[in-house]
N, C-alpha and C positions, 0 to 999 in steps of 0.2 A: 383322251381327252378330258380335260378338266371339268368341263359343263357340257351339258347334251343340249341338243337342240330345243327340246321341250323348256326347260329353265331359260334360254336365251329368249324365245319367243315372248313367253308370260312378263318376262320383265318389264316390257311397256306396259303393260297391266297395272302391275302390282307398282312401279314407280307412280302415277296418275292417281289411283285409288287411293295408294298410301298416303298421298300429301293430300287431298283434299277430304257395254258390250257395247267404205267413205260412203256417207252421206245415210240417209233413211235404213232402217232394218227392211232388209229386204225376205218376206215371209216364204218366197220358194226357196231360199236355201235350209230353210225349218222343214224338220220331218215333221208331218202332220201327225206321228206319235210321241213328239214332244207335250210335257205337262206345265213346263217354263220357259222361259227366255232372254236372255239380256244383251242390248247391243250398246256400243262405246264405240261413239263416232270421235276418232281421235282428230280428224282435219278438221273438223267443228271445234272441238275443246282449244286447241293449240292456237284458232283465231280469237277465243274470248278473251276479256280481259283476264280473268283467273287464271286461264291456260298460260299467259306470258307471265302472270303473275310467278306462275310454279316454273315457268321455265328461268326466270331470273332467280328466284331463290335457289334453281340448281348450278346457275352459275357461280352464285356469290359460295356455294358450299363446295364446289370442287366435282359434284358428282356429275356434271355436264360434260366435262372429259372424261370420265371414265365409259361415258355412253359411245363419245367419240371413238373414244379406245376401242370399243366391242366393235364399232361398224367397221373399223380395220380389218378385224379378224372375221366377222361372221357375215359382211355384206350387206348388212342394213342397220339401219340408226332405229333403235326402240321408240322414238317420239316421231321420231321426220317421216320414215319410209312403210311404219304400219298407217292405215290408212282407219280400218276399223277393227273390231273385233267383237265376233256373235257366238254366245255360248245358250247350248239348249240340252236339255236332256229331261229325265222320268225321273222322278223321286229325290232322295238325297243322296244317292248311291254313286260315287263318281265315274263307276263303271257304265252309267246309261248317260253321261253328260260327252257333250262332244266342241270344241273352240275350232271354230273359222278365222284365220286371219285374212285380212286383204293387204297385201303389201307388197311395197317394191324390195323384190332380192335376187341373188343372184343361185340360181337353184345348184349348180351346180359344185360352187364354194359351201353352202349348206352341206351337202352330201357327203361333201367330203371331209367337214368336220366329224360328221356322224358314223364315216367308217373307219375312224379312228378308234370306235368305241368297240370293243371284242366282242361282245353282245351283239350287234349290229346284223340285222337278217332283213330280206325283203321277199315279197310275194305277188304275184299277180293278182289284179281283182279287174277283169274285164279288160279296158285299155291300161288302167292304172297300174303303179307300183304302190304294195304299202310298206314301208319301212319299219323296223319294229327295234328298239335298243331299251338297256335298262341303263338309269343313271348308275356314275361312279359311286355315289354316297350308299346306292342299293344293291351293290353290287351281289349277284349270288342270290337276290329274290325276286323270284319268279314274278310273284303278286305285283310288282314293281313297275313291269314291262309297259312300255307306252309304245304307241303306234299313230304312225303320221303319213300323210299322203299329198302329193303336189296337185292341184284341180287348176290346170290353165297354167297361164305366166304368172300370176299374181295372188294367187291363195292356197293357203296352208290349212289340210286338217288335220288337229291332233286329238289323242283320246288316250283311254287307256282299257279301252274292250276294242279286238279286230274288228267282230262283229258292227259293233257301232260305227269306226270308220265307212267299214264298206255300204254300212247303209247310208251313212252321208253322201257317199260318193255316189250311189244310187239316186239318192235325192238331187244331185246337183247335176246329174244326166239327167232328171225327166222319167226313170224307170223304178220308182219309189213316188208314193205320194205327197206333196208337201203341206204345210201349213197354211199356205195361199189358197189352196183348192179344198181345204176342210173350213175355212173361214176361222181359224182359230184367233183367240186372244182379241176376243171382240171390243173389252173393254180397256185394250190399247189406244188413247188419244190418240184421233187422227190428227194431223196438221200441227203435230208440236213443232213450229218451225226452230224456235228458239233450244231445243233441248240436243243436247249431246250423249244422254243416255238414257234407255227406255228400256222397260222389262217389263213383262207379264207375266200371270201364271192361270190356270183354268184348274179347278178341282183339286182347288187348296185346302178344302176341310177333309179330304181325302190325306192329301200328302201332309198335311200337321200333325196326324195321328203319329207320324215316323219322328216328330220333332217333342223336346219338351220346351216348358215354356210357350207355348203356341196356342193357350186358349183361345183367344180373341182370332186367328185364322181358320180355327175349327168349324166355325158357323160362318163362313164366306164360300163362296164358289167362285169368284175369280177376283184377280187385281191387276192392278197396273202401276206404274212408276215413272215419271219423267223428272229429269232435271236440266238446267240450261242456265244460261243468262238473257237477261233482257233490261235494255234501260238502266243498265248501272246495278243491276241486281241479280242475286243468286237465287235460282228458285229452283225447289222439288215440290211432288204434289203427288199425292197415294190415294192411289183411288181402292175400295171394297164395296165387293156387290154380294150383298148378307144374303141368307138363304130367305128372310123375309123381311117386313117392315119394322114389326117388332126388336128382331134381333138388329137390324140397322141402326134404330135409335138407341139399343143398348150399347153398341159398339160408340156410337156418337157420346156417350155418358161415359163410355171408358178413356175416351183419349182426352176429353175435357176434363177427367180426374188426372190423370198424366200430366196436362198443361198446367191445373190447379199446383201441382206438387212441384211442377218446376218452376213456378211465380216463389212458393216458399224455399225451395232451395238458391234462386236468385237474391235474396235477401243478403248473402255473403258471396254472391257470385255473379255480379252486374252480368256479364255475357251471356248469364243462364237464362236470365230474366228476358233479357233482350231477346233470346231464341222463341221462350213461351210468347212473348208480346207478338212475335212475327209469324206464329203460328194458329191458323183459321181452322176450325171442323165444321162440316156444313152437312146433311144428310135430307135425301130427297127421294122417296118412296124405299127402294132396296139398297141406293148407292149411299157409300158414305166419302166423302173426300177432303183429306188433310192435304193443307197449303202452307208451306214455307218459304217467306222471300226475307232477303236482308241484304244490305250493301255487301256490295262485292268487298268494300277497302276492310270493312269490319273481321268481314270471314278470314280474308288473307293475315288480317293482325290475328286473328284466332288461330288460325292452321299454323304462322309463324312461332306462335307463343306455346303451342302445343308441340311444335319441332323443336323449339329450343329446352323444352322441358325433358324430352324423351333423350336429347342428346346429354343433357346434364345428367340424367338418370345413370346414360349408358357408362359416363367419366366417372361418375360414384361408384357404380357397382363395380 
């Protein structure tokens, strides 16, 4: 088998995010142990103006035909048949992350593709079967083994840890606590009707110690991010809950400094200046909010210019 199921399923997510995790985020499918979560609603994104522009661009570049060809082999279309993607985990380690796809697919077709892989195995976990394989490009490297399972008729769970996949199945079956029961990610904005992407994290200060260049996050307790489209504009909103009011004011000053730098750069790059002008930062008590709004056509033009630039660089190199 030339490509594994994991590469196939992640194609949809990469196509969308590379060019710009059905319905709202359901916290009952997220583990109570999760420290962060992201949810991409592809159904909603496909019905936005920016989504239609992305689809049009794929048609023009011939990429859409490749996705159609993919469906003929794998039984599902990465953009049409995947309804949503929910990813959650703990810290930065890949082994502690899980991806849950809601999609329309044919189980037997996907299993047939997987079984062509000589490293394919399967084992029971309760009423479920957990499948395992190693991508061809990682042949012989057991540390690259992937695990996956179906849950119901339209759900696929993927991860690089057998224990995490088993735990995710237990959460979905109600045998392990979910984020809904623990009231996690309280900073996540409710009622974000126009958002196709939502994300949140708790205990960021502790997690930030694992990452470089995260000084700003080390003094925050929670964060949330939403992105969507409304009234002809694309928007993104970041919320940071600081450890104190003083820290919130410091974070606000840091963000304002970044906006000022963008304004300076914008003297030679008008699009950067427009981005800076469209960015607003406010703070109230411990909460810092950064919101960016831009006209969809301008965003589309910017994305197309970046795409063309990358394509040209690829030809040159």
